[in-house]
N, C-alpha and C positions, 0 to 999 in steps of 0.2 A: 712860458707864457700861458700855454694851455692848461697847466696845472693851476696857475693863478686865477685864470678865467672860471675854471671848474669850482674852484673853492669858494669864488665870490658869488657865483650863481647859486650852489648848493647851500651856502650860508645865509645867502639874502642879506648881506651887510653884517652878520654877525659872525666874527671870526673865530667859531669855535672849533672846526674841523680843519685839518690840512693834511695833505697826502702824506702817508707814513715812510712809503718806499716806491720803489719803481713799479711794484706789482698793481699800484693803484688803490690799495687799502687805505683807510682814514683812521686816524687816532685823534683823541682829544688834544688841542693845542697846548692847554694849561691844565696841569693837575696839582691839586693840592696834596700836601703830605699824606693824608690819610688814603685817597685814592692811590698814591703811587706805592704804598705800603702793600696795599690790596692786591696790585698787579704783580708785584715782585714775589709775594708770598705763595709757597707751595702748598698745594691742598694736603692736609694730614689724613691719614688713615684713621677711621673710626676706632675709638679705644674700647676694648673689651671692659664691660662695667661690671663689676661685681654686685650682688644684692646689697642694698644699702642696710646698715644696722650691724654689719659684720665687724669683728676686730680687724686692724689694719692687717695683721699677718694672714688672716684667714682671706682677705681680699687679694693680696699678695699671692697665695697660694693658688686661688682660683684664677688669676690672670695671667700668671706666668708657668706655673708648673703643671696644672692640671691637663692642659692640652697636649703637653708633650707625654702623659700617661695613657694617651686614648689607645695606645696598643694593648694594654691589658684587657680591653674589651674582646680581643681575638683570642685570648687564652680560654681553655675550658675544654675543647674536644680531645685533644691529646691526654691532658691530666685525668679527665674522668675515665677515659678508655683504658688507660694505664691503671687507675684505681680498681676499677672494675673487673680487669683482668685477674686480679686476686680476689675472686668469688669463692663461693663454697667448694665448687670443683678444683679450684687452684689451691686453696688452703688443704685440702685434703691430700692433693697430689704431692705439696710440698712436705706435708706432715709423714705422708708414707715414705718418700725419698728420704728424709732425714732420719726416720727411725730404720729403715731398711739397709741403707748404704751410708749412713753417717755423713761425714763431709765430702764424700767422693764425688758426687755430682754439682759440686758449687760452681765447677767451670761450665756446666751448661747453664746456669743462672747468668753469668756473664755473656755467653755468646748469645744467649735469647735476648737481653738487653741491647747489645748492637743490632740484632736482626730486626728486633722491634722499632727500634729508631729508624731504620732503613724503610720498612715496609710501611710504618704510620706517617713518614713524611711523603711517600709516593701517594698514598692515598688522599692525604690532605692537599696535595698539589692538584688532584682531580677535582676534589669539590670546590678548592678556590677559582679554579680556572674555569669550569663549567657552569657553578651553581647547581649541579644536579646531583642526587643520591647515586648509590652503585647501581641499583636495579635499573633506574631511568637510562643511566649513561649505556649500560650494556644493551639495552633494549634499542635504543637511538643507534648504537655502533654496529651491533651484529644481529639483531631482529628479535623478536619475541620468542622464538624457539630456544635460541642460546640464553636468551635471559631467565627464561622458566627453568632451564637446566641449572645454571648458577644458582639461583634462588632456592630451587629445590634443596641443593646440596646444602645450602647454607641453612635451611629450615630444619633439615634433619640434624645438624649439629646444634642448632640453638635450642630445639626441643629437649635434647638431652642436658642442655645446659640449665634450662630452666628449672626442669625437674631437679636438677641438683642444687639449684638455689633454694627451692622448698625444703629438700633433704637438709640442706645447712642449717636452715632457719628452725626446722623441728628438732635436730639434733643440738643445736644451742640452748634452746629454750627448754629441753628436756631435762638439761643439767640443773634448771631451777624448778623443775617439776610440772612444766606445762605440756598437756598432752599435744602429740603431734596433730591431731584433728584441729584442735583450737588455733595451734600457732599458724597452720597452714591457711585457715578462713581468715584470720586476722590480718595476716601478710598480703593476702590477695585483695581483700578488700582496702587495705591501706594503700598499695600500690596503684590500684585502678583510680581511688579517689584523688591521689596525689598526681597522676599523669593527666587526668581529665581535667584538673583544675589549674594547671599551671603551663607556661610554655617553656621553651628551652632556656631562654634568658634568666627566668626565675629559679627554675628546677636545677640549673648547674650549680648554684650556690649549696643548695641541699646536698648533692651528690659530692661535691668537693669537700663539703664539712664532714660527711659521712667517710670519704675517702682518707681524709686527714687524720680523723679519729681511729680507722682501723690500723694504719700505718704506725700511729703513737702505741697503740696497745701492743702490737708485735714486737716493737722495737723494745719495750719496756720488759716483755716476756722473754726475749733472747737475753737481754743484760742480766734479768734475775737468775736465768739459767747457768751462769758463770761458764761459758763456753771455752774452748781453747781458741783463742782469736788467731793465733799464729798458725795452727793447722787449717782453720778455715780460709785464711788468706792465701795459704801456699796451695790449697784445692782448687782455689778461685782461678788461679792463673795458669795452674799446671794440671791437665787431666789425670784422673785416677781411676782406678777400678778395673775389674775384668769384664770384657765384652759378653754377655750371655742375653738370653731371651728376656729374662727379667730387667737386665741393665737396659736393653733397647726399649723395652716398654716404659721404664721410668723416664728414660730421655724424651721419647716421644710424648709422655704425658705431660713433662715440664714444658717442652717447646709448645703443645698444643693449648696449654693453659695460659701461655704467654703471648703467643702469637695466634689469634683465633680468627675464624671467618667471619663472625659477627663483629669484632673489632674493626675489621678493615672497612665494612660498610658502615658502620657507626661513626668514624671519623669523618668520613665522606660526606654522609648525610647531615651530619651535625654542622659541619662549616657551611654547607647549601642552607640549613634551616636558619642560621645565625646570619645570613645573608653577608658572609665574609667574601673577600674578593683577591685579586692578585697583590693589592697593597698591603694585605694581612701576611704575605709570605713570612717576612722576618719573624713577627710574633708568633705565627703556627709554628715556626721550626722551634723556637724557644718552647712551645707548649708540648710539643711532640718529643723533643729530647728530655724535658722535665718529666713528662709521664713514664717514659720508658725507663729512666733512672729510678724513679721513686717506686715503680711497680716491683722492679727486681730488687730493689734494695730490701723492701718488704719481703718477698720471697726469700731473699737470703737469711733474714731474720729467723723466718719460720724454719727453714732447713737447719739453721745453727740451733736454735731453740730445742728441736727435737733430737738433733744429733747429741747434744750436750747433755740431755736428760734421758732419752728414751734408748737410743742406740748406745750410749756408752755404758749403759745398766743392763744390756740386753734384752731389752724390751722392743724386738724388731718387728712384732706383729700388732698392728692395730686395727680395729674395725672401722673407725671413722676419726675426722678431725675432732669431734667431741670426745672420742676416747684420749686422743692425745691430750686435750685440755685436761681432761680428770687424772690423766697420768702425770702431768706437771705438777700436781698439788703436793703429793708427798716428796718429790724430788727437787722441786723450785720453790714451793710454798703455795699457799691457797691464793694468794693475790696472782700470782702468775698463772694460775687455772682460771681465774675469773677474768682476768684480761684476755686470755686465749679465747675463752668463750665468746667475751663480749665483741672480740674481733671477727669471730666467726659469724656472729648475728649481723653485724654492721655490714661486713663484706657480702654476705649473702642477701641483705636489702639492697644494697647497691647494684649488685648483679641482676637482681630481680626487676629493678627499674630501667636496666639499660638492655638486657637480652631480648625480651619480648618486645620492646619498642623498636629495635633494629629490625626483628623480624617484621613488624608491621610496615614500617617503612619500605623494608626491601620488596615486600609482595605490591604494595600500593604504587611504588615507583615504577615496577615492572608493567604494571597493567594500565598504568596512567590514570589512577584513581585520586582523588582529593585526599589529602594527608596532612599532618601537621598538629601539634600541640596548640597552635594558636586558633585551630578552628573547632568549632563545637560539634557535638555528636550528630547534630541534623545536618550540617555540612559536610561533614567526612564519616559516614555511617561504616563504609568497609574498613577504615583504618582503626577506629575505635572497636569494632567488631572483632578484628584479627586480635587486637591487643587484649581484648577480654578472653578470647579463646585460648590463646597461648597462655595466659596466666592461670584460668579456670581449668584447662586440660591438665596442666602441671600440677596443680594444687590437689586435683582428684587422683591422679596418676600415683602420687607419692604416699598415697593412703593405702595402697595395696597391701593386704597383710604378707608378712615375711618377705617383702620386697628388700634385697640386698643394697642399702643406701650406699655403702661404700664402693660397692662394684659400680653402681650407677654414678657416682660422682667422678670416680677415678677413671672408668672406662670412657665417660664422655669426654673427657679431655685426651686420652688418646685418639677417640673418634673424630675430634677437632682436627688434631695433626695429621690423620689420615686423609681428611678433605680439603685441608688448608691449600694443596699444592694446586687443585682446580681453580679455586679463587684466585690465589697469586698470579697463575697465568694470564688470567683476565685482566687484572690490575696491570701487569708489565706489558702487556700488548698495547695498553691505551696510553701509557705513561710516556711513549717516546713520539706520540702524534704531534707534530707542530701544528696542524690544523686545528686540532682540538685543543690543545694547552698554550699555544703561542710561547711566550717567554717562559711560562712555568713548567715546560716539559722537561723531564729529567735529564740532568746533565750526563754525560758518559760515565763518570765515577760512580753517581748513584745508580744509573742504569744497570751498570754491569754487577754492582753490589748487589741490586736487587734480584737480578736473575741468580746470581750465586747462591743468596738465600733459598729462593724457590727450588734451584736444583739439589742443593743440600737437603731439604725437608723431604723432597721426593725420593732421593736415595735412602733416606732414613725410614721413610715409609715402607718402601720396597725391601729393606734389610729387615724391618719387624715382620711383615708378611711373610717374606721366606723362613725366617727362623721359626715362626709359629708353624708353617706347614712341615718343616723338616724336623721339628720337635727339639731343636738345640736349647740346652740349658746351660 
C-alpha cells in the first residue's frame, strides 16, 4: 500500500516508475527493445586501433603481437657489457693466451662465462630494484669514504683499460698505414661527439651493431684458420696445462678481461638510466645470459684462431693483437688478417665508448652530481668534464714514445683481475639485503654462487702475487 502510494505521488499520475525491489530503488516500468538491450549489454574494453592506411597484416601485428614484445626494451645492458668486455685489452689477452698456450686455457673461457653470468645478474638486480648506479648506491649504504675507496679502485683499472682502447685503435689502423697520433685524435673526437649527442636508448643500437660486427669478424677468422675443433672442445671441458707464474698470469688476465670492475658498474648504471624496474627482471636475465654467452664465444674464437695458426706453427711470442692479425695473413689468408684487424678496431671503439662512460657515471653518482647522456653539457658539467678528461688523458698517454703497448693492454687486464674482488665484495654485501632489494634480492643459490666466484678470484689474485714474490716459473 505504501509502495503504491509512493509511486502515485512521485509519478503524479504518470505510471512511469515503480519500485524495483525492497531496497526502495526505482526503475522504468516499461522498456522498449532498444532500452532493454542497452541495459543488458556489458561495456566493452576500448580496442587498440592501429594507424589507418596500413595493410591488414600490419594492423594485426601492431594490435596483437607488438605489446608482447615490449620486454625487448629491457635488453641492452648485458649484451653491450658483454660485447665491450672483448675490447682491445681483451683481444690482446686472448691472442697472447692462444699463441703461448694453444688450447690449454679454453677451460678458463668456459669458467669465465659462468662466472660472468652470475656477477652480471646480481649487478642488474641492484639496478632494477633501486634505480641507482653503483657509486650512488654504495654512498647511500656505506657512506662517502667507502664509496670513494670503491670508485678509486675502479678508476685505476678504468684508466688502464681506456689507454688500452686507444692502443688497440692505433695498432689496428697502423696496419692500414694510419699514424697513431691521427687515429687517437680522430677516435677521441668521434667518441666525445657521439656520447654528447645521444642518450642511452639511441646509442645502445650503435653499441650493439658494433658488437655484432666484431663477433662475426672473429668467428670468420677462427673458421678460416682451420683449427682442430675436437682438441678445442676437449680443452674447454677439461683443464690442461702446467701451473706456473706465466700460466697464472694468463688465467688472471683472461678472468680480468671477462669480469671487469667497470662492467659491474656499467650494467647497474645502464639499467638505472634506462628506467628499468623489477618487472623487467625476466628480460634482464635473458639479456645477461646472452651477453655472457656471446662475449665468451667470441673469446673462444680468438683463442682458437691464434692457437691454430700461431701456436701450432711455433709463433708463441707476439707484441700485440695487431701482430697477431698480421701473422694470420700468410697462415690463414689475407682476408683473415683484415677481419682480425677490423675486429680489433671495432672492439676498441666499443670499449672506448663504454669504459670512460662508466667512469664518469661512477664518480658523479658517488658525489651526487648531475649525470646522464640525456642532459646537456650545461646541466651536467661534471659528468661531461670527467668523460672528456678520461678520453683526452688516455689519448695523450698512448702517444708516449716507446710505450710498450702490448704490456699496457695485457697488464691492464691482469690489474682488473687483481682489483675485482674489492668491487665484488661490495656487490655481494648489498645483494642479499631484503630492505634494499625486496623481492629482487638474490636467492640462496645465486648468493652462494656469487660468493664462490668472489672467493675463487681472490684466491687466484693471492696465488699470482705470491708466485711473483717467490719467483716461481
